[in-house]
Backbone as JSON Lines, residues from 0, in Angstrom:
{"i":0,"aa":"M","n":[137.97,87.66,58.45],"ca":[137.1,86.72,57.8],"c":[135.63,86.95,58.25]}
{"i":1,"aa":"D","n":[135.42,87.28,59.53],"ca":[134.07,87.46,60.02],"c":[133.4,88.65,59.3]}
{"i":2,"aa":"H","n":[134.15,89.71,59.04],"ca":[133.64,90.88,58.36],"c":[133.16,90.5,56.94]}
{"i":3,"aa":"E","n":[133.98,89.71,56.24],"ca":[133.62,89.29,54.9],"c":[132.41,88.4,54.9]}
{"i":4,"aa":"R","n":[132.32,87.54,55.9],"ca":[131.15,86.66,56.03],"c":[129.87,87.48,56.3]}
{"i":5,"aa":"E","n":[130.01,88.47,57.15],"ca":[128.85,89.3,57.4],"c":[128.4,90.09,56.15]}
{"i":6,"aa":"L","n":[129.38,90.59,55.4],"ca":[129.03,91.3,54.16],"c":[128.35,90.37,53.18]}
{"i":7,"aa":"A","n":[128.73,89.12,53.15],"ca":[128.1,88.15,52.22],"c":[126.68,87.82,52.57]}
{"i":8,"aa":"H","n":[126.27,88.05,53.82],"ca":[124.97,87.67,54.28],"c":[124.02,88.86,54.57]}
{"i":9,"aa":"T","n":[124.51,90.08,54.42],"ca":[123.68,91.24,54.76],"c":[123.56,92.23,53.62]}
{"i":10,"aa":"D","n":[122.51,93.04,53.7],"ca":[122.32,94.1,52.73],"c":[123.24,95.25,53.05]}
{"i":11,"aa":"Y","n":[123.93,95.77,52.06],"ca":[124.92,96.84,52.29],"c":[124.31,98.11,52.88]}
{"i":12,"aa":"L","n":[123.07,98.43,52.53],"ca":[122.46,99.68,52.93],"c":[121.94,99.62,54.37]}
{"i":13,"aa":"T","n":[121.23,98.56,54.71],"ca":[120.52,98.51,55.99],"c":[121.19,97.64,57.02]}
{"i":14,"aa":"G","n":[122.12,96.74,56.58],"ca":[122.69,95.78,57.51],"c":[121.77,94.63,57.82]}
{"i":15,"aa":"A","n":[120.62,94.62,57.17],"ca":[119.64,93.52,57.34],"c":[120.11,92.31,56.55]}
{"i":16,"aa":"L","n":[119.54,91.15,56.83],"ca":[119.88,89.95,56.09],"c":[119.57,90.15,54.61]}
{"i":17,"aa":"N","n":[120.4,89.62,53.71],"ca":[120.03,89.65,52.3],"c":[119.02,88.53,52.05]}
{"i":18,"aa":"S","n":[118.49,88.5,50.85],"ca":[117.41,87.55,50.54],"c":[117.86,86.12,50.68]}
{"i":19,"aa":"R","n":[119.05,85.79,50.18],"ca":[119.53,84.39,50.29],"c":[119.62,83.95,51.76]}
{"i":20,"aa":"S","n":[120.21,84.77,52.62],"ca":[120.33,84.41,54.01],"c":[119.0,84.36,54.71]}
{"i":21,"aa":"F","n":[118.13,85.33,54.43],"ca":[116.81,85.37,55.06],"c":[116.04,84.11,54.75]}
{"i":22,"aa":"F","n":[115.95,83.76,53.46],"ca":[115.15,82.59,53.09],"c":[115.77,81.29,53.55]}
{"i":23,"aa":"H","n":[117.07,81.23,53.66],"ca":[117.73,80.05,54.24],"c":[117.36,79.89,55.7]}
{"i":24,"aa":"I","n":[117.38,80.96,56.45],"ca":[117.02,80.9,57.85],"c":[115.56,80.6,58.03]}
{"i":25,"aa":"V","n":[114.69,81.24,57.22],"ca":[113.26,80.96,57.27],"c":[112.99,79.47,57.01]}
{"i":26,"aa":"E","n":[113.64,78.89,56.02],"ca":[113.48,77.5,55.71],"c":[113.86,76.63,56.91]}
{"i":27,"aa":"M","n":[114.97,76.95,57.55],"ca":[115.4,76.16,58.76],"c":[114.42,76.35,59.88]}
{"i":28,"aa":"E","n":[113.94,77.57,60.11],"ca":[113.0,77.86,61.19],"c":[111.66,77.18,60.94]}
{"i":29,"aa":"M","n":[111.22,77.12,59.67],"ca":[109.97,76.42,59.35],"c":[110.1,74.96,59.68]}
{"i":30,"aa":"Y","n":[111.23,74.35,59.33],"ca":[111.45,72.94,59.62],"c":[111.44,72.73,61.14]}
{"i":31,"aa":"R","n":[112.16,73.58,61.85],"ca":[112.21,73.44,63.32],"c":[110.84,73.65,63.95]}
{"i":32,"aa":"S","n":[110.07,74.57,63.41],"ca":[108.72,74.83,63.88],"c":[107.82,73.64,63.71]}
{"i":33,"aa":"Q","n":[107.92,73.0,62.56],"ca":[107.11,71.81,62.33],"c":[107.56,70.63,63.19]}
{"i":34,"aa":"R","n":[108.86,70.48,63.28],"ca":[109.41,69.34,64.05],"c":[109.04,69.42,65.54]}
{"i":35,"aa":"Y","n":[109.15,70.62,66.12],"ca":[108.92,70.78,67.54],"c":[107.55,71.34,67.87]}
{"i":36,"aa":"K","n":[106.7,71.49,66.85],"ca":[105.35,71.98,67.01],"c":[105.3,73.36,67.7]}
{"i":37,"aa":"H","n":[106.23,74.21,67.29],"ca":[106.26,75.6,67.8],"c":[105.67,76.54,66.76]}
{"i":38,"aa":"P","n":[105.0,77.59,67.18],"ca":[104.48,78.55,66.21],"c":[105.59,79.27,65.49]}
{"i":39,"aa":"F","n":[105.27,79.79,64.31],"ca":[106.22,80.47,63.47],"c":[105.5,81.57,62.7]}
{"i":40,"aa":"T","n":[106.05,82.76,62.65],"ca":[105.41,83.88,61.97],"c":[106.39,84.59,61.07]}
{"i":41,"aa":"V","n":[105.94,85.02,59.91],"ca":[106.68,85.9,59.04],"c":[105.9,87.2,58.95]}
{"i":42,"aa":"A","n":[106.55,88.29,59.27],"ca":[105.93,89.63,59.19],"c":[106.4,90.3,57.94]}
{"i":43,"aa":"Y","n":[105.5,90.97,57.26],"ca":[105.8,91.69,56.0],"c":[105.31,93.12,56.12]}
{"i":44,"aa":"V","n":[106.23,94.07,55.93],"ca":[105.88,95.47,56.05],"c":[106.1,96.15,54.7]}
{"i":45,"aa":"D","n":[105.07,96.82,54.18],"ca":[105.17,97.53,52.93],"c":[105.25,99.03,53.22]}
{"i":46,"aa":"L","n":[106.19,99.71,52.65],"ca":[106.33,101.14,52.81],"c":[105.5,101.81,51.67]}
{"i":47,"aa":"D","n":[104.3,102.24,52.02],"ca":[103.43,102.87,51.03],"c":[104.05,104.12,50.48]}
{"i":48,"aa":"N","n":[103.89,104.31,49.18],"ca":[104.34,105.52,48.48],"c":[105.85,105.75,48.61]}
{"i":49,"aa":"F","n":[106.61,104.69,48.77],"ca":[108.07,104.82,48.91],"c":[108.67,105.42,47.65]}
{"i":50,"aa":"K","n":[108.17,105.02,46.47],"ca":[108.68,105.58,45.22],"c":[108.54,107.09,45.19]}
{"i":51,"aa":"A","n":[107.47,107.59,45.77],"ca":[107.24,109.05,45.8],"c":[108.32,109.72,46.63]}
{"i":52,"aa":"V","n":[108.8,109.08,47.69],"ca":[109.86,109.66,48.51],"c":[111.12,109.79,47.66]}
{"i":53,"aa":"N","n":[111.47,108.69,46.94],"ca":[112.63,108.74,46.06],"c":[112.47,109.8,44.98]}
{"i":54,"aa":"D","n":[111.29,109.85,44.36],"ca":[111.05,110.8,43.29],"c":[111.13,112.25,43.73]}
{"i":55,"aa":"Q","n":[110.53,112.51,44.91],"ca":[110.42,113.9,45.37],"c":[111.69,114.37,46.07]}
{"i":56,"aa":"F","n":[112.29,113.52,46.9],"ca":[113.42,113.95,47.74],"c":[114.78,113.36,47.31]}
{"i":57,"aa":"G","n":[114.77,112.41,46.4],"ca":[115.99,111.82,45.91],"c":[116.29,110.49,46.57]}
{"i":58,"aa":"R","n":[117.19,109.78,45.95],"ca":[117.53,108.42,46.41],"c":[118.2,108.41,47.78]}
{"i":59,"aa":"L","n":[119.02,109.41,48.08],"ca":[119.7,109.48,49.37],"c":[118.67,109.6,50.48]}
{"i":60,"aa":"A","n":[117.62,110.35,50.31],"ca":[116.54,110.47,51.32],"c":[115.82,109.13,51.43]}
{"i":61,"aa":"G","n":[115.58,108.47,50.28],"ca":[114.94,107.16,50.32],"c":[115.78,106.15,51.08]}
{"i":62,"aa":"D","n":[117.11,106.2,50.86],"ca":[118.01,105.32,51.61],"c":[117.94,105.56,53.09]}
{"i":63,"aa":"E","n":[117.84,106.85,53.47],"ca":[117.75,107.18,54.91],"c":[116.44,106.59,55.5]}
{"i":64,"aa":"V","n":[115.37,106.68,54.75],"ca":[114.09,106.13,55.22],"c":[114.21,104.63,55.4]}
{"i":65,"aa":"L","n":[114.82,103.91,54.43],"ca":[115.01,102.46,54.58],"c":[115.86,102.11,55.78]}
{"i":66,"aa":"R","n":[116.94,102.85,55.98],"ca":[117.81,102.59,57.15],"c":[117.04,102.81,58.45]}
{"i":67,"aa":"A","n":[116.31,103.92,58.51],"ca":[115.57,104.23,59.74],"c":[114.49,103.17,60.01]}
{"i":68,"aa":"V","n":[113.77,102.75,59.0],"ca":[112.74,101.74,59.19],"c":[113.36,100.41,59.62]}
{"i":69,"aa":"A","n":[114.45,100.0,58.93],"ca":[115.11,98.75,59.28],"c":[115.69,98.79,60.68]}
{"i":70,"aa":"D","n":[116.31,99.9,61.07],"ca":[116.88,100.02,62.41],"c":[115.77,100.0,63.46]}
{"i":71,"aa":"G","n":[114.72,100.75,63.22],"ca":[113.61,100.76,64.2],"c":[112.94,99.41,64.34]}
{"i":72,"aa":"T","n":[112.76,98.72,63.2],"ca":[112.13,97.41,63.24],"c":[113.02,96.4,63.94]}
{"i":73,"aa":"K","n":[114.35,96.44,63.64],"ca":[115.27,95.52,64.32],"c":[115.25,95.7,65.81]}
{"i":74,"aa":"K","n":[115.21,96.96,66.28],"ca":[115.18,97.22,67.69],"c":[113.88,96.73,68.3]}
{"i":75,"aa":"Y","n":[112.8,96.91,67.57],"ca":[111.48,96.52,68.12],"c":[111.33,94.99,68.14]}
{"i":76,"aa":"L","n":[111.69,94.32,67.06],"ca":[111.49,92.91,66.97],"c":[112.64,92.1,67.54]}
{"i":77,"aa":"R","n":[113.84,92.72,67.63],"ca":[115.04,91.99,68.06],"c":[115.32,90.79,67.18]}
{"i":78,"aa":"R","n":[115.08,90.93,65.92],"ca":[115.34,89.89,64.92],"c":[116.0,90.54,63.73]}
{"i":79,"aa":"K","n":[116.71,89.75,62.93],"ca":[117.3,90.24,61.65],"c":[116.19,90.48,60.63]}
{"i":80,"aa":"L","n":[116.44,91.45,59.76],"ca":[115.46,91.81,58.76],"c":[116.05,91.71,57.34]}
{"i":81,"aa":"I","n":[115.14,91.84,56.4],"ca":[115.61,91.82,55.02],"c":[114.82,92.86,54.22]}
{"i":82,"aa":"D","n":[115.5,93.52,53.33],"ca":[114.81,94.35,52.34],"c":[114.39,93.4,51.24]}
{"i":83,"aa":"H","n":[113.14,93.31,50.98],"ca":[112.63,92.33,50.02],"c":[113.02,92.8,48.59]}
{"i":84,"aa":"P","n":[113.93,92.07,47.9],"ca":[114.51,92.59,46.66],"c":[113.56,92.67,45.49]}
{"i":85,"aa":"E","n":[112.48,91.92,45.45],"ca":[111.61,91.9,44.31],"c":[110.84,93.21,44.13]}
{"i":86,"aa":"V","n":[110.8,94.04,45.16],"ca":[110.02,95.26,45.09],"c":[110.89,96.48,45.41]}
{"i":87,"aa":"M","n":[112.04,96.52,44.84],"ca":[112.92,97.7,44.91],"c":[113.21,98.13,46.35]}
{"i":88,"aa":"S","n":[113.43,97.2,47.22],"ca":[113.82,97.51,48.61],"c":[112.83,98.41,49.33]}
{"i":89,"aa":"Q","n":[111.6,98.34,49.02],"ca":[110.61,99.15,49.76],"c":[109.82,98.34,50.76]}
{"i":90,"aa":"D","n":[110.06,97.04,50.82],"ca":[109.36,96.18,51.74],"c":[110.35,95.51,52.67]}
{"i":91,"aa":"I","n":[109.9,95.2,53.85],"ca":[110.76,94.57,54.83],"c":[110.04,93.33,55.34]}
{"i":92,"aa":"C","n":[110.75,92.24,55.53],"ca":[110.24,90.99,56.1],"c":[111.0,90.64,57.35]}
{"i":93,"aa":"A","n":[110.38,89.97,58.26],"ca":[111.04,89.49,59.46],"c":[110.41,88.2,59.85]}
{"i":94,"aa":"W","n":[111.18,87.33,60.52],"ca":[110.64,86.11,61.01],"c":[110.61,86.17,62.53]}
{"i":95,"aa":"L","n":[109.67,85.54,63.13],"ca":[109.56,85.49,64.62],"c":[109.3,84.05,65.01]}
{"i":96,"aa":"D","n":[110.27,83.4,65.61],"ca":[110.06,82.03,66.02],"c":[109.34,81.95,67.35]}
{"i":97,"aa":"A","n":[108.65,80.9,67.61],"ca":[107.87,80.7,68.83],"c":[106.99,81.89,69.15]}
{"i":98,"aa":"S","n":[106.32,82.43,68.11],"ca":[105.5,83.62,68.32],"c":[104.05,83.25,68.42]}
């Protein structure tokens, strides 16, 4: 059951939170931030010219770039990430509580 629950909340390619889970957590963190007067930050990373990577090297190479960026960012921030779905998975968002 835990594996199915994880699949329901994460992006299949990167293992990052999917948009529904990300925005649910951000909403809860914003409420907690306001309630306890703690700072709250949302970081947004855009991968410039990502479409060119897909066009020139193929979708598999683009997928590898997304996985590498998501993995590196997760390790650096120690927070869950999301591929922002409105822009063809070329952007990544992260929340940082008490930042």
